mmCIF file as Biopython writes it, N, C-alpha, C and O atoms, coordinates in Angstrom:
data_model
#
loop_
_atom_site.group_PDB
_atom_site.id
_atom_site.type_symbol
_atom_site.label_atom_id
_atom_site.label_alt_id
_atom_site.label_comp_id
_atom_site.label_asym_id
_atom_site.label_entity_id
_atom_site.label_seq_id
_atom_site.pdbx_PDB_ins_code
_atom_site.Cartn_x
_atom_site.Cartn_y
_atom_site.Cartn_z
_atom_site.occupancy
_atom_site.B_iso_or_equiv
_atom_site.auth_seq_id
_atom_site.auth_asym_id
_atom_site.pdbx_PDB_model_num
ATOM 1   N N  . UNK A ? 1  ? 0.791  -1.141 0.119   1.0 0.0 1  A 1 
ATOM 2   C CA . UNK A ? 1  ? 0.006  -0.203 0.685   1.0 0.0 1  A 1 
ATOM 3   C C  . UNK A ? 1  ? 0.908  1.150  0.299   1.0 0.0 1  A 1 
ATOM 4   O O  . UNK A ? 1  ? 0.306  2.016  -0.337  1.0 0.0 1  A 1 
ATOM 5   N N  . UNK A ? 2  ? 2.094  1.359  0.586   1.0 0.0 2  A 1 
ATOM 6   C CA . UNK A ? 2  ? 2.641  2.339  1.002   1.0 0.0 2  A 1 
ATOM 7   C C  . UNK A ? 2  ? 3.246  2.717  -0.659  1.0 0.0 2  A 1 
ATOM 8   O O  . UNK A ? 2  ? 3.416  3.889  -0.994  1.0 0.0 2  A 1 
ATOM 9   N N  . UNK A ? 3  ? 3.474  1.787  -1.414  1.0 0.0 3  A 1 
ATOM 10  C CA . UNK A ? 3  ? 4.293  2.231  -2.836  1.0 0.0 3  A 1 
ATOM 11  C C  . UNK A ? 3  ? 3.004  3.104  -3.356  1.0 0.0 3  A 1 
ATOM 12  O O  . UNK A ? 3  ? 3.126  4.281  -3.694  1.0 0.0 3  A 1 
ATOM 13  N N  . UNK A ? 4  ? 1.848  2.451  -3.381  1.0 0.0 4  A 1 
ATOM 14  C CA . UNK A ? 4  ? 1.224  2.902  -4.218  1.0 0.0 4  A 1 
ATOM 15  C C  . UNK A ? 4  ? 1.070  4.540  -3.900  1.0 0.0 4  A 1 
ATOM 16  O O  . UNK A ? 4  ? 1.278  5.401  -4.755  1.0 0.0 4  A 1 
ATOM 17  N N  . UNK A ? 5  ? 0.736  4.773  -2.744  1.0 0.0 5  A 1 
ATOM 18  C CA . UNK A ? 5  ? 0.931  6.086  -1.970  1.0 0.0 5  A 1 
ATOM 19  C C  . UNK A ? 5  ? 2.019  6.952  -2.515  1.0 0.0 5  A 1 
ATOM 20  O O  . UNK A ? 5  ? 1.806  8.052  -3.025  1.0 0.0 5  A 1 
ATOM 21  N N  . UNK A ? 6  ? 3.065  6.462  -2.396  1.0 0.0 6  A 1 
ATOM 22  C CA . UNK A ? 6  ? 4.344  7.073  -2.923  1.0 0.0 6  A 1 
ATOM 23  C C  . UNK A ? 6  ? 4.551  7.384  -4.545  1.0 0.0 6  A 1 
ATOM 24  O O  . UNK A ? 6  ? 5.439  8.124  -4.970  1.0 0.0 6  A 1 
ATOM 25  N N  . UNK A ? 7  ? 3.701  6.781  -5.275  1.0 0.0 7  A 1 
ATOM 26  C CA . UNK A ? 7  ? 3.527  6.879  -6.731  1.0 0.0 7  A 1 
ATOM 27  C C  . UNK A ? 7  ? 2.595  7.633  -6.833  1.0 0.0 7  A 1 
ATOM 28  O O  . UNK A ? 7  ? 2.863  8.435  -7.727  1.0 0.0 7  A 1 
ATOM 29  N N  . UNK A ? 8  ? 1.460  7.858  -6.329  1.0 0.0 8  A 1 
ATOM 30  C CA . UNK A ? 8  ? 0.562  9.069  -6.691  1.0 0.0 8  A 1 
ATOM 31  C C  . UNK A ? 8  ? 1.083  10.470 -6.126  1.0 0.0 8  A 1 
ATOM 32  O O  . UNK A ? 8  ? 0.848  11.487 -6.778  1.0 0.0 8  A 1 
ATOM 33  N N  . UNK A ? 9  ? 1.656  10.524 -5.146  1.0 0.0 9  A 1 
ATOM 34  C CA . UNK A ? 9  ? 2.250  11.946 -4.655  1.0 0.0 9  A 1 
ATOM 35  C C  . UNK A ? 9  ? 3.516  12.363 -5.834  1.0 0.0 9  A 1 
ATOM 36  O O  . UNK A ? 9  ? 3.579  13.558 -6.123  1.0 0.0 9  A 1 
ATOM 37  N N  . UNK A ? 10 ? 4.268  11.646 -6.345  1.0 0.0 10 A 1 
ATOM 38  C CA . UNK A ? 10 ? 5.556  11.965 -7.380  1.0 0.0 10 A 1 
ATOM 39  C C  . UNK A ? 10 ? 4.486  12.394 -8.827  1.0 0.0 10 A 1 
ATOM 40  O O  . UNK A ? 10 ? 3.466  11.936 -9.342  1.0 0.0 10 A 1 
ATOM 41  N N  . UNK A ? 11 ? 5.392  13.489 -9.060  1.0 0.0 11 A 1 
ATOM 42  C CA . UNK A ? 11 ? 4.806  14.209 -10.355 1.0 0.0 11 A 1 
ATOM 43  C C  . UNK A ? 11 ? 5.402  12.926 -11.419 1.0 0.0 11 A 1 
ATOM 44  O O  . UNK A ? 11 ? 6.398  12.264 -11.127 1.0 0.0 11 A 1 
ATOM 45  N N  . UNK A ? 12 ? 4.637  12.726 -12.634 1.0 0.0 12 A 1 
ATOM 46  C CA . UNK A ? 12 ? 5.635  12.446 -13.706 1.0 0.0 12 A 1 
ATOM 47  C C  . UNK A ? 12 ? 6.396  13.044 -14.358 1.0 0.0 12 A 1 
ATOM 48  O O  . UNK A ? 12 ? 6.412  14.196 -13.926 1.0 0.0 12 A 1 
ATOM 49  N N  . UNK A ? 13 ? 7.038  12.937 -15.148 1.0 0.0 13 A 1 
ATOM 50  C CA . UNK A ? 13 ? 8.139  13.834 -15.766 1.0 0.0 13 A 1 
ATOM 51  C C  . UNK A ? 13 ? 7.528  14.193 -17.114 1.0 0.0 13 A 1 
ATOM 52  O O  . UNK A ? 13 ? 7.715  15.326 -17.558 1.0 0.0 13 A 1 
ATOM 53  N N  . UNK A ? 14 ? 6.657  13.113 -17.936 1.0 0.0 14 A 1 
ATOM 54  C CA . UNK A ? 14 ? 6.153  12.933 -18.914 1.0 0.0 14 A 1 
ATOM 55  C C  . UNK A ? 14 ? 5.045  14.431 -19.246 1.0 0.0 14 A 1 
ATOM 56  O O  . UNK A ? 14 ? 4.904  14.985 -20.336 1.0 0.0 14 A 1 
ATOM 57  N N  . UNK A ? 15 ? 4.359  14.815 -17.888 1.0 0.0 15 A 1 
ATOM 58  C CA . UNK A ? 15 ? 3.744  15.995 -17.784 1.0 0.0 15 A 1 
ATOM 59  C C  . UNK A ? 15 ? 4.208  17.135 -18.275 1.0 0.0 15 A 1 
ATOM 60  O O  . UNK A ? 15 ? 3.797  17.915 -19.134 1.0 0.0 15 A 1 
ATOM 61  N N  . UNK A ? 16 ? 5.667  17.078 -17.183 1.0 0.0 16 A 1 
ATOM 62  C CA . UNK A ? 16 ? 6.269  18.384 -17.220 1.0 0.0 16 A 1 
ATOM 63  C C  . UNK A ? 16 ? 6.572  18.290 -18.464 1.0 0.0 16 A 1 
ATOM 64  O O  . UNK A ? 16 ? 6.050  19.072 -19.259 1.0 0.0 16 A 1 
ATOM 65  N N  . UNK A ? 17 ? 7.538  17.254 -18.924 1.0 0.0 17 A 1 
ATOM 66  C CA . UNK A ? 17 ? 7.918  18.098 -20.480 1.0 0.0 17 A 1 
ATOM 67  C C  . UNK A ? 17 ? 6.585  18.410 -20.923 1.0 0.0 17 A 1 
ATOM 68  O O  . UNK A ? 17 ? 6.207  19.495 -20.479 1.0 0.0 17 A 1 
ATOM 69  N N  . UNK A ? 18 ? 5.941  17.956 -21.483 1.0 0.0 18 A 1 
ATOM 70  C CA . UNK A ? 18 ? 4.475  18.329 -21.983 1.0 0.0 18 A 1 
ATOM 71  C C  . UNK A ? 18 ? 4.299  19.926 -21.973 1.0 0.0 18 A 1 
ATOM 72  O O  . UNK A ? 18 ? 4.258  20.742 -22.895 1.0 0.0 18 A 1 
ATOM 73  N N  . UNK A ? 19 ? 4.230  20.029 -20.900 1.0 0.0 19 A 1 
ATOM 74  C CA . UNK A ? 19 ? 3.949  21.463 -20.364 1.0 0.0 19 A 1 
ATOM 75  C C  . UNK A ? 19 ? 4.596  22.220 -21.107 1.0 0.0 19 A 1 
ATOM 76  O O  . UNK A ? 19 ? 4.126  23.007 -21.928 1.0 0.0 19 A 1 
ATOM 77  N N  . UNK A ? 20 ? 6.158  21.948 -20.764 1.0 0.0 20 A 1 
ATOM 78  C CA . UNK A ? 20 ? 6.815  23.054 -20.862 1.0 0.0 20 A 1 
ATOM 79  C C  . UNK A ? 20 ? 7.181  23.126 -22.545 1.0 0.0 20 A 1 
ATOM 80  O O  . UNK A ? 20 ? 7.759  24.108 -23.012 1.0 0.0 20 A 1 
ATOM 81  N N  . UNK A ? 21 ? 6.817  22.094 -23.286 1.0 0.0 21 A 1 
ATOM 82  C CA . UNK A ? 21 ? 6.265  22.056 -24.665 1.0 0.0 21 A 1 
ATOM 83  C C  . UNK A ? 21 ? 5.459  23.023 -25.105 1.0 0.0 21 A 1 
ATOM 84  O O  . UNK A ? 21 ? 5.749  23.897 -25.922 1.0 0.0 21 A 1 
ATOM 85  N N  . UNK A ? 22 ? 4.198  22.818 -24.421 1.0 0.0 22 A 1 
ATOM 86  C CA . UNK A ? 22 ? 3.064  23.735 -25.145 1.0 0.0 22 A 1 
ATOM 87  C C  . UNK A ? 22 ? 3.104  24.901 -24.357 1.0 0.0 22 A 1 
ATOM 88  O O  . UNK A ? 22 ? 2.374  25.750 -24.870 1.0 0.0 22 A 1 
ATOM 89  N N  . UNK A ? 23 ? 3.622  25.285 -23.374 1.0 0.0 23 A 1 
ATOM 90  C CA . UNK A ? 23 ? 4.290  26.737 -22.995 1.0 0.0 23 A 1 
ATOM 91  C C  . UNK A ? 23 ? 5.009  27.350 -24.360 1.0 0.0 23 A 1 
ATOM 92  O O  . UNK A ? 23 ? 4.706  28.399 -24.928 1.0 0.0 23 A 1 
ATOM 93  N N  . UNK A ? 24 ? 6.293  26.179 -24.817 1.0 0.0 24 A 1 
ATOM 94  C CA . UNK A ? 24 ? 6.994  27.035 -25.462 1.0 0.0 24 A 1 
ATOM 95  C C  . UNK A ? 24 ? 6.064  27.184 -27.170 1.0 0.0 24 A 1 
ATOM 96  O O  . UNK A ? 24 ? 6.202  28.143 -27.930 1.0 0.0 24 A 1 
ATOM 97  N N  . UNK A ? 25 ? 5.670  26.656 -27.283 1.0 0.0 25 A 1 
ATOM 98  C CA . UNK A ? 25 ? 4.663  27.066 -28.479 1.0 0.0 25 A 1 
ATOM 99  C C  . UNK A ? 25 ? 3.799  28.167 -28.473 1.0 0.0 25 A 1 
ATOM 100 O O  . UNK A ? 25 ? 3.630  28.943 -29.413 1.0 0.0 25 A 1 
ATOM 101 N N  . UNK A ? 26 ? 3.281  28.203 -27.419 1.0 0.0 26 A 1 
ATOM 102 C CA . UNK A ? 26 ? 2.183  29.510 -26.819 1.0 0.0 26 A 1 
ATOM 103 C C  . UNK A ? 26 ? 3.149  30.722 -27.073 1.0 0.0 26 A 1 
ATOM 104 O O  . UNK A ? 26 ? 2.919  31.558 -27.947 1.0 0.0 26 A 1 
ATOM 105 N N  . UNK A ? 27 ? 4.211  30.757 -26.274 1.0 0.0 27 A 1 
ATOM 106 C CA . UNK A ? 27 ? 5.278  31.874 -26.680 1.0 0.0 27 A 1 
ATOM 107 C C  . UNK A ? 27 ? 5.315  32.031 -27.835 1.0 0.0 27 A 1 
ATOM 108 O O  . UNK A ? 27 ? 5.237  33.222 -28.135 1.0 0.0 27 A 1 
ATOM 109 N N  . UNK A ? 28 ? 5.445  31.019 -29.081 1.0 0.0 28 A 1 
ATOM 110 C CA . UNK A ? 28 ? 6.088  31.365 -30.249 1.0 0.0 28 A 1 
ATOM 111 C C  . UNK A ? 28 ? 4.401  32.171 -31.205 1.0 0.0 28 A 1 
ATOM 112 O O  . UNK A ? 28 ? 4.302  32.609 -32.352 1.0 0.0 28 A 1 
ATOM 113 N N  . UNK A ? 29 ? 3.822  32.110 -30.589 1.0 0.0 29 A 1 
ATOM 114 C CA . UNK A ? 29 ? 2.314  32.537 -30.809 1.0 0.0 29 A 1 
ATOM 115 C C  . UNK A ? 29 ? 1.915  33.883 -30.727 1.0 0.0 29 A 1 
ATOM 116 O O  . UNK A ? 29 ? 1.055  34.573 -31.274 1.0 0.0 29 A 1 
ATOM 117 N N  . UNK A ? 30 ? 3.040  34.100 -29.646 1.0 0.0 30 A 1 
ATOM 118 C CA . UNK A ? 30 ? 2.448  35.685 -28.976 1.0 0.0 30 A 1 
ATOM 119 C C  . UNK A ? 30 ? 3.042  37.092 -29.732 1.0 0.0 30 A 1 
ATOM 120 O O  . UNK A ? 30 ? 4.178  37.520 -29.532 1.0 0.0 30 A 1 
ATOM 121 N N  . UNK A ? 31 ? 2.087  37.701 -30.605 1.0 0.0 31 A 1 
ATOM 122 C CA . UNK A ? 31 ? 3.144  38.723 -31.348 1.0 0.0 31 A 1 
ATOM 123 C C  . UNK A ? 31 ? 3.400  39.860 -30.314 1.0 0.0 31 A 1 
ATOM 124 O O  . UNK A ? 31 ? 2.614  40.545 -29.660 1.0 0.0 31 A 1 
ATOM 125 N N  . UNK A ? 32 ? 5.246  39.825 -30.408 1.0 0.0 32 A 1 
ATOM 126 C CA . UNK A ? 32 ? 5.953  41.148 -29.671 1.0 0.0 32 A 1 
ATOM 127 C C  . UNK A ? 32 ? 5.594  42.252 -30.303 1.0 0.0 32 A 1 
ATOM 128 O O  . UNK A ? 32 ? 5.199  42.354 -31.464 1.0 0.0 32 A 1 
ATOM 129 N N  . UNK A ? 33 ? 5.756  43.142 -29.441 1.0 0.0 33 A 1 
ATOM 130 C CA . UNK A ? 33 ? 5.849  44.621 -29.993 1.0 0.0 33 A 1 
ATOM 131 C C  . UNK A ? 33 ? 7.185  44.947 -30.385 1.0 0.0 33 A 1 
ATOM 132 O O  . UNK A ? 33 ? 8.148  44.435 -29.813 1.0 0.0 33 A 1 
ATOM 133 N N  . UNK A ? 34 ? 7.302  45.726 -31.280 1.0 0.0 34 A 1 
ATOM 134 C CA . UNK A ? 34 ? 8.694  45.996 -32.028 1.0 0.0 34 A 1 
ATOM 135 C C  . UNK A ? 34 ? 8.849  46.972 -31.097 1.0 0.0 34 A 1 
ATOM 136 O O  . UNK A ? 34 ? 8.036  47.648 -30.467 1.0 0.0 34 A 1 
ATOM 137 N N  . UNK A ? 35 ? 10.423 46.914 -31.128 1.0 0.0 35 A 1 
ATOM 138 C CA . UNK A ? 35 ? 11.071 48.180 -30.041 1.0 0.0 35 A 1 
ATOM 139 C C  . UNK A ? 35 ? 10.741 49.412 -30.153 1.0 0.0 35 A 1 
ATOM 140 O O  . UNK A ? 35 ? 10.540 50.080 -29.139 1.0 0.0 35 A 1 
ATOM 141 N N  . UNK A ? 36 ? 10.614 49.990 -31.515 1.0 0.0 36 A 1 
ATOM 142 C CA . UNK A ? 36 ? 10.391 51.453 -31.425 1.0 0.0 36 A 1 
ATOM 143 C C  . UNK A ? 36 ? 9.065  51.715 -30.741 1.0 0.0 36 A 1 
ATOM 144 O O  . UNK A ? 36 ? 8.929  52.465 -29.774 1.0 0.0 36 A 1 
ATOM 145 N N  . UNK A ? 37 ? 8.192  51.093 -31.278 1.0 0.0 37 A 1 
ATOM 146 C CA . UNK A ? 37 ? 6.667  51.049 -30.464 1.0 0.0 37 A 1 
ATOM 147 C C  . UNK A ? 37 ? 6.940  50.795 -28.618 1.0 0.0 37 A 1 
ATOM 148 O O  . UNK A ? 37 ? 6.423  51.557 -27.802 1.0 0.0 37 A 1 
ATOM 149 N N  . UNK A ? 38 ? 7.591  49.925 -28.314 1.0 0.0 38 A 1 
ATOM 150 C CA . UNK A ? 38 ? 7.684  49.687 -27.319 1.0 0.0 38 A 1 
ATOM 151 C C  . UNK A ? 38 ? 8.457  50.995 -26.500 1.0 0.0 38 A 1 
ATOM 152 O O  . UNK A ? 38 ? 8.033  51.473 -25.448 1.0 0.0 38 A 1 
ATOM 153 N N  . UNK A ? 39 ? 9.586  51.421 -27.169 1.0 0.0 39 A 1 
ATOM 154 C CA . UNK A ? 39 ? 9.979  52.484 -26.441 1.0 0.0 39 A 1 
ATOM 155 C C  . UNK A ? 39 ? 8.696  54.021 -26.671 1.0 0.0 39 A 1 
ATOM 156 O O  . UNK A ? 39 ? 8.605  54.828 -25.745 1.0 0.0 39 A 1 
ATOM 157 N N  . UNK A ? 40 ? 8.224  54.124 -27.380 1.0 0.0 40 A 1 
ATOM 158 C CA . UNK A ? 40 ? 7.122  54.765 -27.120 1.0 0.0 40 A 1 
ATOM 159 C C  . UNK A ? 40 ? 6.275  54.701 -26.258 1.0 0.0 40 A 1 
ATOM 160 O O  . UNK A ? 40 ? 6.104  55.637 -25.477 1.0 0.0 40 A 1 
ATOM 161 N N  . UNK A ? 41 ? 5.644  53.715 -26.215 1.0 0.0 41 A 1 
ATOM 162 C CA . UNK A ? 41 ? 4.765  53.520 -24.742 1.0 0.0 41 A 1 
ATOM 163 C C  . UNK A ? 41 ? 5.500  53.508 -23.713 1.0 0.0 41 A 1 
ATOM 164 O O  . UNK A ? 41 ? 4.576  53.971 -23.044 1.0 0.0 41 A 1 
ATOM 165 N N  . UNK A ? 42 ? 6.296  53.406 -22.985 1.0 0.0 42 A 1 
ATOM 166 C CA . UNK A ? 42 ? 7.085  53.374 -22.381 1.0 0.0 42 A 1 
ATOM 167 C C  . UNK A ? 42 ? 7.238  54.779 -21.731 1.0 0.0 42 A 1 
ATOM 168 O O  . UNK A ? 42 ? 6.859  54.960 -20.575 1.0 0.0 42 A 1 
ATOM 169 N N  . UNK A ? 43 ? 7.744  55.683 -22.407 1.0 0.0 43 A 1 
ATOM 170 C CA . UNK A ? 43 ? 8.272  57.139 -22.516 1.0 0.0 43 A 1 
ATOM 171 C C  . UNK A ? 43 ? 6.819  57.599 -22.294 1.0 0.0 43 A 1 
ATOM 172 O O  . UNK A ? 43 ? 6.849  58.619 -21.604 1.0 0.0 43 A 1 
ATOM 173 N N  . UNK A ? 44 ? 5.525  57.236 -22.617 1.0 0.0 44 A 1 
ATOM 174 C CA . UNK A ? 44 ? 4.523  57.843 -23.036 1.0 0.0 44 A 1 
ATOM 175 C C  . UNK A ? 44 ? 4.294  57.546 -20.723 1.0 0.0 44 A 1 
ATOM 176 O O  . UNK A ? 44 ? 4.332  58.441 -19.878 1.0 0.0 44 A 1 
ATOM 177 N N  . UNK A ? 45 ? 4.098  56.096 -20.492 1.0 0.0 45 A 1 
ATOM 178 C CA . UNK A ? 45 ? 3.900  55.721 -19.301 1.0 0.0 45 A 1 
ATOM 179 C C  . UNK A ? 45 ? 4.530  56.442 -18.308 1.0 0.0 45 A 1 
ATOM 180 O O  . UNK A ? 45 ? 4.030  56.707 -17.215 1.0 0.0 45 A 1 
ATOM 181 N N  . UNK A ? 46 ? 5.662  56.770 -18.702 1.0 0.0 46 A 1 
ATOM 182 C CA . UNK A ? 46 ? 6.928  57.480 -17.277 1.0 0.0 46 A 1 
ATOM 183 C C  . UNK A ? 46 ? 6.070  59.053 -17.441 1.0 0.0 46 A 1 
ATOM 184 O O  . UNK A ? 46 ? 5.774  59.648 -16.405 1.0 0.0 46 A 1 
ATOM 185 N N  . UNK A ? 47 ? 5.729  59.616 -18.719 1.0 0.0 47 A 1 
ATOM 186 C CA . UNK A ? 47 ? 5.642  60.996 -18.984 1.0 0.0 47 A 1 
ATOM 187 C C  . UNK A ? 47 ? 4.271  61.222 -17.693 1.0 0.0 47 A 1 
ATOM 188 O O  . UNK A ? 47 ? 4.294  61.879 -16.653 1.0 0.0 47 A 1 
ATOM 189 N N  . UNK A ? 48 ? 2.781  60.085 -18.510 1.0 0.0 48 A 1 
ATOM 190 C CA . UNK A ? 48 ? 1.421  60.231 -17.352 1.0 0.0 48 A 1 
ATOM 191 C C  . UNK A ? 48 ? 2.078  60.113 -16.298 1.0 0.0 48 A 1 
ATOM 192 O O  . UNK A ? 48 ? 2.098  61.226 -15.773 1.0 0.0 48 A 1 
ATOM 193 N N  . UNK A ? 49 ? 2.636  59.377 -15.683 1.0 0.0 49 A 1 
ATOM 194 C CA . UNK A ? 49 ? 2.582  58.549 -13.963 1.0 0.0 49 A 1 
ATOM 195 C C  . UNK A ? 49 ? 3.582  60.302 -13.776 1.0 0.0 49 A 1 
ATOM 196 O O  . UNK A ? 49 ? 3.241  60.914 -12.763 1.0 0.0 49 A 1 
ATOM 197 N N  . UNK A ? 50 ? 4.273  60.752 -14.325 1.0 0.0 50 A 1 
ATOM 198 C CA . UNK A ? 50 ? 5.096  61.966 -14.030 1.0 0.0 50 A 1 
ATOM 199 C C  . UNK A ? 50 ? 4.217  63.111 -13.581 1.0 0.0 50 A 1 
ATOM 200 O O  . UNK A ? 50 ? 4.516  63.734 -12.563 1.0 0.0 50 A 1 
ATOM 201 N N  . UNK A ? 51 ? 2.950  63.475 -14.422 1.0 0.0 51 A 1 
ATOM 202 C CA . UNK A ? 51 ? 2.083  64.485 -14.528 1.0 0.0 51 A 1 
ATOM 203 C C  . UNK A ? 51 ? 1.131  63.848 -13.437 1.0 0.0 51 A 1 
ATOM 204 O O  . UNK A ? 51 ? 1.060  64.616 -12.477 1.0 0.0 51 A 1 
ATOM 205 N N  . UNK A ? 52 ? 0.459  62.830 -13.278 1.0 0.0 52 A 1 
ATOM 206 C CA . UNK A ? 52 ? -0.041 62.530 -12.236 1.0 0.0 52 A 1 
ATOM 207 C C  . UNK A ? 52 ? 0.204  62.635 -10.554 1.0 0.0 52 A 1 
ATOM 208 O O  . UNK A ? 52 ? -0.572 62.845 -9.622  1.0 0.0 52 A 1 
ATOM 209 N N  . UNK A ? 53 ? 1.790  62.365 -10.637 1.0 0.0 53 A 1 
ATOM 210 C CA . UNK A ? 53 ? 2.049  62.521 -9.537  1.0 0.0 53 A 1 
ATOM 211 C C  . UNK A ? 53 ? 2.180  64.312 -9.294  1.0 0.0 53 A 1 
ATOM 212 O O  . UNK A ? 53 ? 1.807  64.635 -8.166  1.0 0.0 53 A 1 
ATOM 213 N N  . UNK A ? 54 ? 2.464  65.024 -9.829  1.0 0.0 54 A 1 
ATOM 214 C CA . UNK A ? 54 ? 2.469  66.452 -9.642  1.0 0.0 54 A 1 
ATOM 215 C C  . UNK A ? 54 ? 1.253  66.739 -9.228  1.0 0.0 54 A 1 
ATOM 216 O O  . UNK A ? 54 ? 1.129  67.119 -8.063  1.0 0.0 54 A 1 
ATOM 217 N N  . UNK A ? 55 ? 0.065  66.622 -10.097 1.0 0.0 55 A 1 
ATOM 218 C CA . UNK A ? 55 ? -1.137 66.911 -9.843  1.0 0.0 55 A 1 
ATOM 219 C C  . UNK A ? 55 ? -1.538 66.352 -8.140  1.0 0.0 55 A 1 
ATOM 220 O O  . UNK A ? 55 ? -1.782 67.117 -7.207  1.0 0.0 55 A 1 
ATOM 221 N N  . UNK A ? 56 ? -1.524 65.140 -8.082  1.0 0.0 56 A 1 
ATOM 222 C CA . UNK A ? 56 ? -1.825 64.462 -6.680  1.0 0.0 56 A 1 
ATOM 223 C C  . UNK A ? 56 ? -1.031 65.606 -5.823  1.0 0.0 56 A 1 
ATOM 224 O O  . UNK A ? 56 ? -1.582 66.456 -5.124  1.0 0.0 56 A 1 
ATOM 225 N N  . UNK A ? 57 ? 0.243  65.466 -6.001  1.0 0.0 57 A 1 
ATOM 226 C CA . UNK A ? 57 ? 1.103  66.390 -4.844  1.0 0.0 57 A 1 
ATOM 227 C C  . UNK A ? 57 ? 0.389  67.779 -4.815  1.0 0.0 57 A 1 
ATOM 228 O O  . UNK A ? 57 ? 0.012  68.253 -3.744  1.0 0.0 57 A 1 
ATOM 229 N N  . UNK A ? 58 ? 0.232  68.340 -5.843  1.0 0.0 58 A 1 
ATOM 230 C CA . UNK A ? 58 ? -0.743 69.783 -5.575  1.0 0.0 58 A 1 
ATOM 231 C C  . UNK A ? 58 ? -1.836 69.599 -5.152  1.0 0.0 58 A 1 
ATOM 232 O O  . UNK A ? 58 ? -2.017 70.483 -4.314  1.0 0.0 58 A 1 
ATOM 233 N N  . UNK A ? 59 ? -2.790 68.911 -5.225  1.0 0.0 59 A 1 
ATOM 234 C CA . UNK A ? 59 ? -4.032 68.131 -4.427  1.0 0.0 59 A 1 
ATOM 235 C C  . UNK A ? 59 ? -3.731 68.274 -3.335  1.0 0.0 59 A 1 
ATOM 236 O O  . UNK A ? 59 ? -4.222 69.068 -2.533  1.0 0.0 59 A 1 
ATOM 237 N N  . UNK A ? 60 ? -2.652 67.315 -3.126  1.0 0.0 60 A 1 
ATOM 238 C CA . UNK A ? 60 ? -2.524 67.109 -1.287  1.0 0.0 60 A 1 
ATOM 239 C C  . UNK A ? 60 ? -2.157 68.754 -0.608  1.0 0.0 60 A 1 
ATOM 240 O O  . UNK A ? 60 ? -2.634 69.302 0.385   1.0 0.0 60 A 1 
ATOM 241 N N  . UNK A ? 61 ? -1.059 69.268 -1.655  1.0 0.0 61 A 1 
ATOM 242 C CA . UNK A ? 61 ? -0.482 70.275 -0.433  1.0 0.0 61 A 1 
ATOM 243 C C  . UNK A ? 61 ? -1.490 71.561 -0.511  1.0 0.0 61 A 1 
ATOM 244 O O  . UNK A ? 61 ? -1.433 72.619 0.116   1.0 0.0 61 A 1 
ATOM 245 N N  . UNK A ? 62 ? -2.410 71.125 -1.471  1.0 0.0 62 A 1 
ATOM 246 C CA . UNK A ? 62 ? -3.598 72.422 -1.523  1.0 0.0 62 A 1 
ATOM 247 C C  . UNK A ? 62 ? -4.564 72.158 -0.005  1.0 0.0 62 A 1 
ATOM 248 O O  . UNK A ? 62 ? -4.792 72.855 0.983   1.0 0.0 62 A 1 
ATOM 249 N N  . UNK A ? 63 ? -5.001 70.628 -0.489  1.0 0.0 63 A 1 
ATOM 250 C CA . UNK A ? 63 ? -5.842 70.353 0.885   1.0 0.0 63 A 1 
ATOM 251 C C  . UNK A ? 63 ? -5.233 70.649 2.367   1.0 0.0 63 A 1 
ATOM 252 O O  . UNK A ? 63 ? -5.862 71.257 3.233   1.0 0.0 63 A 1 
ATOM 253 N N  . UNK A ? 64 ? -4.047 70.183 2.516   1.0 0.0 64 A 1 
ATOM 254 C CA . UNK A ? 64 ? -3.429 70.632 3.730   1.0 0.0 64 A 1 
ATOM 255 C C  . UNK A ? 64 ? -3.169 71.910 3.722   1.0 0.0 64 A 1 
ATOM 256 O O  . UNK A ? 64 ? -3.297 72.272 4.892   1.0 0.0 64 A 1 
ATOM 257 N N  . UNK A ? 65 ? -2.766 73.140 2.825   1.0 0.0 65 A 1 
ATOM 258 C CA . UNK A ? 65 ? -2.844 74.306 3.362   1.0 0.0 65 A 1 
ATOM 259 C C  . UNK A ? 65 ? -4.558 74.627 3.877   1.0 0.0 65 A 1 
ATOM 260 O O  . UNK A ? 65 ? -4.739 75.264 4.916   1.0 0.0 65 A 1 
ATOM 261 N N  . UNK A ? 66 ? -5.459 74.249 3.254   1.0 0.0 66 A 1 
ATOM 262 C CA . UNK A ? 66 ? -6.825 74.524 3.668   1.0 0.0 66 A 1 
ATOM 263 C C  . UNK A ? 66 ? -6.866 73.931 4.830   1.0 0.0 66 A 1 
ATOM 264 O O  . UNK A ? 66 ? -7.419 74.608 5.697   1.0 0.0 66 A 1 
ATOM 265 N N  . UNK A ? 67 ? -6.474 72.895 5.163   1.0 0.0 67 A 1 
ATOM 266 C CA . UNK A ? 67 ? -6.682 72.275 6.656   1.0 0.0 67 A 1 
ATOM 267 C C  . UNK A ? 67 ? -6.429 73.080 7.727   1.0 0.0 67 A 1 
ATOM 268 O O  . UNK A ? 67 ? -7.058 73.210 8.777   1.0 0.0 67 A 1 
ATOM 269 N N  . UNK A ? 68 ? -5.133 73.764 7.219   1.0 0.0 68 A 1 
ATOM 270 C CA . UNK A ? 68 ? -4.477 74.290 8.145   1.0 0.0 68 A 1 
ATOM 271 C C  . UNK A ? 68 ? -4.688 75.666 8.820   1.0 0.0 68 A 1 
ATOM 272 O O  . UNK A ? 68 ? -4.351 76.073 9.932   1.0 0.0 68 A 1 
ATOM 273 N N  . UNK A ? 69 ? -5.428 76.319 7.682   1.0 0.0 69 A 1 
ATOM 274 C CA . UNK A ? 69 ? -6.348 77.534 7.375   1.0 0.0 69 A 1 
ATOM 275 C C  . UNK A ? 69 ? -7.457 77.276 8.209   1.0 0.0 69 A 1 
ATOM 276 O O  . UNK A ? 69 ? -7.548 78.146 9.075   1.0 0.0 69 A 1 
ATOM 277 N N  . UNK A ? 70 ? -8.368 76.381 8.281   1.0 0.0 70 A 1 
ATOM 278 C CA . UNK A ? 70 ? -9.575 75.851 9.034   1.0 0.0 70 A 1 
ATOM 279 C C  . UNK A ? 70 ? -8.998 75.205 10.536  1.0 0.0 70 A 1 
ATOM 280 O O  . UNK A ? 70 ? -9.874 75.287 11.397  1.0 0.0 70 A 1 
ATOM 281 N N  . UNK A ? 71 ? -7.932 74.688 10.948  1.0 0.0 71 A 1 
ATOM 282 C CA . UNK A ? 71 ? -7.764 74.409 12.267  1.0 0.0 71 A 1 
ATOM 283 C C  . UNK A ? 71 ? -6.916 75.491 12.730  1.0 0.0 71 A 1 
ATOM 284 O O  . UNK A ? 71 ? -6.567 75.540 13.910  1.0 0.0 71 A 1 
#
């Protein structure tokens, strides 16, 4: 009986290699963006993040000043 229990707990190598083969074939199907598009989108994300950071900082500072005037 212990032999069956150990066999059930051990993963089969056949399943692992099948999984990685399928994973590799799926990665071949992915349409990766070209470098130019990737750089443009990265710059856009960084610029928008900086702009939002500035806006949030200004709103937060304004709210803090307003709170200080009230209290």
